Backbone bond lengths (Angstrom), bond angles and torsions (degrees), N, CA, C in turn:
res aa  C-N    CA-C-N  psi(-1)  N-CA   C-N-CA  omega(-1)  CA-C   N-CA-C  phi
1 M - - - 1.420 - - 1.549 104.56 -
2 P 1.344 119.16 130.40 1.425 121.44 172.59 1.484 113.70 -59.07
3 A 1.275 118.05 147.75 1.468 126.67 -178.17 1.498 110.73 -58.50
4 M 1.384 115.62 -39.14 1.427 117.65 -179.83 1.530 113.17 -66.34
5 A 1.340 114.90 -41.54 1.473 120.24 175.61 1.515 112.69 -63.80
6 W 1.337 115.61 -36.15 1.443 118.21 175.73 1.571 112.81 -65.99
7 E 1.280 117.69 -39.05 1.459 118.80 177.42 1.488 110.09 -68.08
8 L 1.326 119.79 -38.77 1.492 119.35 179.20 1.488 109.43 -67.71
9 F 1.309 119.94 -36.84 1.422 125.57 175.13 1.525 111.76 -58.53
10 Q 1.329 115.43 -44.36 1.451 122.19 177.70 1.537 112.85 -62.94
11 L 1.322 113.97 -41.95 1.479 118.17 179.04 1.542 114.24 -70.39
12 K 1.368 117.47 -31.12 1.451 121.00 -178.71 1.546 112.53 -84.66
13 T 1.335 115.91 -22.96 1.490 117.83 -178.61 1.533 109.39 -107.54
14 K 1.241 114.49 146.89 1.467 118.44 177.51 1.496 111.26 -89.67
15 P 1.290 120.95 134.43 1.465 126.46 176.69 1.527 107.73 -61.32
16 L 1.360 114.26 145.05 1.432 118.75 167.93 1.532 114.52 -77.78
17 K 1.310 116.46 153.58 1.479 120.62 -171.43 1.539 105.06 -124.63
18 C 1.338 117.01 124.51 1.509 118.47 176.79 1.501 106.57 -68.96
19 P 1.377 117.78 133.55 1.509 119.18 178.26 1.448 115.01 -70.73
20 S 1.370 118.08 -23.57 1.446 118.09 -175.61 1.552 113.22 -87.95
21 C 1.375 116.28 -44.06 1.424 121.35 -178.00 1.482 116.98 -103.62
22 G 1.332 116.78 -23.19 1.466 119.98 179.03 1.522 111.55 92.47
23 H 1.349 118.25 0.53 1.419 122.42 -177.63 1.541 110.62 -66.59
24 K 1.354 118.15 131.68 1.438 122.16 177.30 1.499 111.22 -92.65
25 F 1.310 113.57 136.52 1.463 116.17 176.86 1.547 109.71 -153.68
26 T 1.336 114.76 163.13 1.432 120.26 177.97 1.577 110.51 -107.73
27 L 1.253 117.55 168.25 1.442 120.69 -179.69 1.564 113.21 -73.08
28 T 1.227 114.51 -29.47 1.524 118.85 -176.47 1.479 108.17 -119.67
29 P 1.383 117.59 144.57 1.437 122.44 177.82 1.511 110.33 -75.80
30 K 1.319 117.95 157.22 1.436 124.77 177.59 1.591 107.01 -64.99
31 P 1.311 115.57 132.14 1.489 117.11 -178.98 1.561 107.70 -70.63
32 E 1.410 109.12 151.20 1.490 113.57 -179.59 1.587 106.65 -76.75
33 K 1.322 114.40 155.17 1.406 118.68 177.34 1.576 108.39 -74.22
34 P 1.374 114.48 139.98 1.484 118.06 -179.46 1.484 107.58 -66.05
35 G 1.325 118.66 149.71 1.427 125.53 174.63 1.476 113.83 -71.94
36 P 1.330 117.53 170.87 1.456 118.58 -176.90 1.538 106.49 -71.03
37 R 1.381 111.03 152.24 1.508 115.95 176.54 1.434 111.17 -64.46
38 K 1.330 119.25 156.54 1.448 121.90 179.57 1.446 114.61 -77.35
39 G 1.283 117.18 -6.29 1.480 121.60 -179.87 1.518 109.93 142.80
40 P 1.260 116.31 171.03 1.428 117.15 179.19 1.560 111.29 -73.29
41 R 1.312 114.53 146.91 1.429 116.30 179.01 1.531 109.68 -77.61
42 E 1.297 112.03 136.09 1.501 115.91 -177.41 1.490 108.50 -91.33
43 R 1.276 115.28 132.51 1.454 119.44 179.97 1.551 107.11 -105.26
44 A 1.281 113.96 142.49 1.451 118.79 -178.11 1.590 109.71 -68.61
45 M 1.315 116.22 139.34 1.458 119.05 173.85 1.500 105.26 -90.64
46 K 1.361 117.06 137.26 1.491 121.34 -177.36 1.538 107.20 -122.16
47 I 1.250 114.15 135.02 1.403 126.29 176.97 1.541 109.11 -119.06
48 E 1.245 119.17 112.98 1.509 121.11 178.01 1.547 110.66 -71.18
49 I 1.323 110.96 125.86 1.444 117.69 179.38 1.539 109.28 -91.72
50 R 1.278 114.74 -45.36 1.476 124.45 171.48 1.487 106.81 -160.70
51 P 1.326 121.50 168.61 1.507 122.15 -178.04 1.517 109.72 -57.31
52 G 1.315 117.28 119.33 1.452 120.42 179.35 1.456 115.80 103.22
53 V 1.348 117.96 -11.80 1.483 123.63 -178.20 1.519 108.43 -131.86
54 V 1.295 115.61 127.17 1.520 119.21 174.90 1.487 110.58 -129.58
55 L 1.316 116.71 152.63 1.473 122.97 171.98 1.496 104.72 -97.19
56 R 1.349 117.38 119.60 1.430 123.61 -177.26 1.505 107.98 -106.53
57 I 1.347 113.08 125.78 1.492 119.53 -178.55 1.529 110.02 -117.69
58 L 1.328 118.55 122.57 1.446 123.24 -178.95 1.533 106.09 -147.54
59 N 1.329 116.19 132.38 1.495 124.86 179.48 1.566 110.39 51.84
60 G 1.297 115.25 41.88 1.425 120.40 172.66 1.548 114.57 76.72
61 E 1.360 117.27 7.37 1.468 120.23 -179.33 1.567 106.70 -117.77
62 A 1.324 113.95 140.08 1.480 118.31 179.47 1.540 110.80 -114.70
63 T 1.364 114.70 136.40 1.445 119.82 177.27 1.574 109.26 -136.81
64 L 1.301 116.71 147.72 1.437 121.62 176.11 1.521 106.95 -84.13
65 H 1.327 117.50 135.93 1.518 124.07 172.34 1.493 113.69 -131.99
66 K 1.299 112.23 150.11 1.531 120.06 177.82 1.515 103.90 -91.12
67 T 1.316 117.40 133.64 1.494 120.97 176.14 1.538 106.60 -110.37
68 A 1.213 118.23 -3.42 1.551 122.33 -177.76 1.465 105.54 -145.68
69 D 1.358 112.21 163.23 1.501 119.20 176.38 1.483 109.31 -77.70
70 I 1.374 117.80 96.47 1.451 121.50 -179.13 1.555 107.95 -109.32
71 P 1.336 117.66 121.06 1.462 116.21 -170.63 1.525 115.83 -69.48
72 E 1.316 117.28 -25.81 1.451 119.63 -177.95 1.489 115.37 -83.26
73 G 1.308 117.33 -11.66 1.501 121.19 -175.85 1.501 113.10 68.71
74 F 1.345 117.49 -153.89 1.501 119.97 179.91 1.500 108.25 -81.45
75 T 1.289 112.26 138.69 1.516 120.79 178.65 1.587 108.40 -104.93
76 S 1.253 113.66 164.15 1.521 117.85 176.66 1.557 108.44 -63.07
77 E 1.297 120.34 -28.74 1.471 124.02 177.28 1.499 107.45 -65.07
78 D 1.351 120.75 -45.47 1.404 126.90 178.88 1.544 110.41 -55.87
79 E 1.326 116.25 -46.42 1.461 121.53 179.63 1.563 109.82 -67.08
80 R 1.272 113.12 -38.45 1.551 114.41 179.37 1.555 112.11 -63.88
81 Q 1.387 114.68 -46.81 1.412 119.37 177.21 1.541 113.81 -63.12
82 A 1.360 116.63 -36.97 1.476 118.63 175.75 1.500 110.97 -65.31
83 A 1.369 117.15 -39.69 1.470 118.92 176.43 1.582 113.79 -62.15
84 E 1.341 113.08 -36.42 1.485 115.10 177.39 1.475 111.61 -68.14
85 A 1.388 116.42 -38.61 1.438 121.74 -178.00 1.600 107.73 -62.95
86 L 1.302 117.09 -39.95 1.460 126.67 -176.40 1.558 107.96 -66.42
87 K 1.330 119.72 -34.87 1.432 122.38 -178.69 1.537 110.24 -64.71
88 K 1.268 116.87 -31.17 1.446 122.71 178.65 1.505 114.84 -78.82
89 L 1.353 118.62 -15.74 1.464 123.76 177.25 1.565 110.60 -100.34
90 K 1.184 119.08 137.92 1.466 123.40 -179.88 1.531 108.34 -95.46
91 G 1.373 116.16 139.86 1.373 124.21 171.72 1.611 115.13 77.39
92 V 1.327 114.99 14.66 1.503 118.50 -177.12 1.510 103.25 -113.83
93 K 1.379 113.85 132.77 1.451 122.11 179.01 1.547 108.32 -114.23
94 P 1.352 116.36 146.19 1.447 116.75 170.22 1.549 111.57 -69.08
95 K 1.288 114.40 138.85 1.501 117.68 -175.14 1.601 104.87 -85.70
96 G 1.325 110.26 141.55 1.438 115.38 176.78 1.443 121.47 91.06
């Protein structure tokens, strides 16, 4: 539960009071704060080779992907254009 929602819940609900000692408490404990994120999510960079074919680059690796139903699959021209695009980018290797 987000901390803001917990605070609103606390304001809207009345705490329970123990009849013998007068201690105030709620039925649920306060949630722990979430830990830090492990880092930003990396999004793949996509370079369109031709309609239906993209070069997808993630974590320094490049792969060809189909984005549409193309009957002929990847052609040698697709691979040539992908290789040219990779030459322009530093630190990226073809996968496989």
